[in-house]
N, C-alpha and C positions, 0 to 999 in steps of 0.2 A: 812961637820961637823955632818950632821944628820946620814949620813952613818956610821961615826966613833962611834956615840952614839948608833946606832942599834947593831953594832958589840959588844960593850961593854956590851949591854943589854943581847945579846944572849950568850956571854961568861959567864956573871955572872949567867945566868939561867942554863946553862950546869954545872957550878960548884956547884951550889945549888942542882941540880938533882943528880949529882954523889955523893954528901955529904949525901943526903937523902937515896940513895941507899946503901951505906955504912952503914949508921945508921941502916936501917932496917935489912941488913944482920948481923950486930953485935947483934941484938936483938934476933935472931933465933938460934936455934941449930938443929942438924941433929939426926934422928933415922934411923940407918941402920939395915937391916934385913940380917942375915948370916945363911943360911940353909944348913949346911955341906959343905960350901965353894962352889967350882966350881962344886960339884956333882949335884947341884940343877939347873945347866944351862939348860935352855930350858922349864922349868916348867912354866905353865900359872897361878900358884897359886898366889893370892893377899892376903895380910893381912890387916885387918881393924885396924885403929888406933882410940881410943876413948880418949877424955880428961876427966878432973876430974869430970865434970858434967854428964858424960855418953854420950856425944854427939859424934858421929863419925866426926873426924876432917881430916882424910886422909886415903890414902892406901899406901902400899909399897910392892914391889916384892922382892923375894929372890936376894940379891946381890945389891939392890938399897938403896937409902937414901932419906928420906922425911924430908923437913925443917919444923920446928915447933917452936912455941913460947915456951920460958922456962916454965917448968911445969912438972907435973906428969902424965903419960898416961898408958893405958892398950892397949896391942896388942893381937889381936885374928887372928890365922892363920887356916883356914878351911882345913882339909885334909881328904882323904877317910877313912872313919870309925871314924871320930871324929873331934876334933879341939884342936889346942894348945893355951893356954892362958898364957901370961906374964903380970903380974901386976907390978905396982910400978916403972915404968920406968921413971927415972928423966932425963930430958933434959935441958942442961944448955946452955946459950947464947955463940956462937962461938965454940962449942965442938960437937963432934959426939958421941952418945951413940949407941954401936953395940949390937944388941940382937941376942945371939947366940941359935940356935935350932938344937939339936941333937938327941932327943928322937923321931925320925921319920925315916921311910924307903923310898927309892925312887925307882921307877919302871919305866923302859923304854922298849917298845917292838919295835924292828926294823925289818922291812921286805924289802927285796931287790928283784926287778924283773931283768930280762935279762940285762937291761941297767944300773943296779945299783941304780935305783931310787925307793923310798918308794911309792907304789901305794895307800897307805892310806886306809888299810882294817880295818874293825871294830874289836875292842878288848873288850872282856868281862873277868872281874875278879869277882871270886866267892869264897866264904869261902871253904876251903878244908874240913871242918868238917860238918857233917849233920846238918841243912837241906840245906847246900850249898847256902847260901844267897848271892844274887848278891850284889857286892860291888861297882863296877864301870863299866862304859862303855866309851871308848874313841877310838881315832883313832891311828893306828900304827905311830911311830915316835913322839908321844907326851910323855911327861915326867909327872909323877904324884907323888904326895906326898901321903903316906898312912900309916896308923897305923901299927906299927910292927905286924906281923902275918904270917900265912901260907895260901897260896892261890893257886887257880887253874886259869890258864889263857888259854883262848881260842881265836884264831885268825881266822877270816872268810876269809881264803886264800883258793883259789881253790887247788885240786878239791872238797875236803870234810872238809876243815878247818884243823887247827893244834892246839894241845893241850899240855900244860905242867901241870902236876900234882905235887902238894905239893911243890910249890916255896917257899923257906924261904925268908922272909924279916925281918931280925933282925934290932933293932935300931941302927941308925947311919951308915947304909950300903945301897949302891945302887945296884940293880939287873938289868942287861940288858939282855933281851932275844932276840936272834937273829935268824931270819928266812930267808934263801936264797930261791931262786926259787924252788918250789916243782914240779918236773915233774913226772907224773905217770910212773911206770915201767910196763914192759910187760913181762908176764909169759905164756910160752906154755907148757902145760902138755901133755906128749906122753905116754899113757898106751901102753905097749907091752907084748905080750906072745910069747915066743920062738923067740924073737927078731923081731916079726912081730907087726906092728901097729894095735891097736885094738880101735881106736877113735869111730868108728861107734857102737861099742858094749859096751861102757862104759860111765858112768855119772861121772862128776867130781865136787866136792864141795870144795871150799877154806874157810878155817877158819883162823881167827887171832890166832896166835900161842898160844898154851896152853889153849884155850878157846873153847866154842861152839857157839861162835859168827860168824855167816857166813858172809863172805866177798863177795862171788861171786859163781855162779854155772853154769855148762854147761851140757846140755844133749846130748846124742849120735848124732854124726855128723862128718863132715870131719876133724875137729880139735878142740882142747880145748884151746882157746886163751883168756887171761884176762888182763885187764888194772887195775893196783892196786896202791894204795899209798905205798911209801917206807914203809918198816917194815918187820916183821917176820911172816910167815904164816905156816900152816899145810894144806896138800892136802889130801882129802879123795877121793879114786877112787872106784867106784862100778862097778863090772864086770858082765855084763849081757850075756856074751858069753856062758856060761855053762861049761866052762873048766878053769883051773887055779884057783887061789885064788878068793873067792867070792867078798872080798873088802879088801883094803889095806889102811894104813895111812902113808903117807910120812911127817915126821916132820921136822921142823927147816929149812924152806926156807927163806933165807934172800934176800930182795930186796932193792937195792939202789936207789936214784932218777935218773930216766931215764934209768935204766938198762933193758936190754932185755935178758931174761933167758929161755932156753929150758931145761925142767925137764922129763927125762924118768922114768916111773914108772913101774917096772917089775911085772907082775902078776903071774909069775911062782911060783909053790909051794916052791921052794928052793932058788929063786933069790932074789938079793937085787939091788936097783938101787942106784943113787947118794946119796940119803938121807936114813934115817933109815925107814925101811919097817916093818911095824908091822900090825897084824890083830887086829881088834876091838872086843875083847872078850865080847860075850854077846850082842853086838850092833846089831840093825837091820839096814839093808841098807837104806840110806838117800833117801827119796822120794820127 
């Protein structure tokens, strides 16, 4: 008999507990944060929720719902370059109020190594316009919410990093920058005169295409071999032999990731090599 009474008491307690839980659930409502739907998946951003008295009562992530007592709330979502504030959010018992945020941009930078994994390189975001203020630093693979703008993005990937200039981030859009494994290219420059190698009598300077920015240089020797980032280059050859053209510029050499290229540069007065050969008018030989 005592056992039967205990069972009844336990049963009554469970019924009362269940009723209390249902009552509590009925007294709350939900606040859901929607930041451009699935486009914000993966972001670590968290919005703060404040009650009528200005006290912080909770947090909610994009795509998630927080349970709140009925009332009026304010939501503050920090983003890179500012914050988004939503006032007067009314939460009713038993209902969900969805707060939609679209006046923001989303940025993700993905890097893949040979195994297809993201090694987690550092990413720096700066304003495209002077004075190029630093806006954010994060790890590749992360997703950030950012104020609509135009930015420059740099990834600290070997050998010398990778750079995107003027990335447009309009409101309501997601930009994903992808970088595969960057393998240096190999360029061999072979100066020739009358089809004879002249490596020991020439100095070679490699410039980034269309600029005076020097990428590499090689003094007279057995060969002129360079390891360079993928891209476009101009090659300047200075002839110290005393015969043929004194200096020649071979423009527009394109190198892909991992490519090996041998480029012959003819120093004959009337010859042309695989690229465009041009004398440097008024230029002094590079030293």
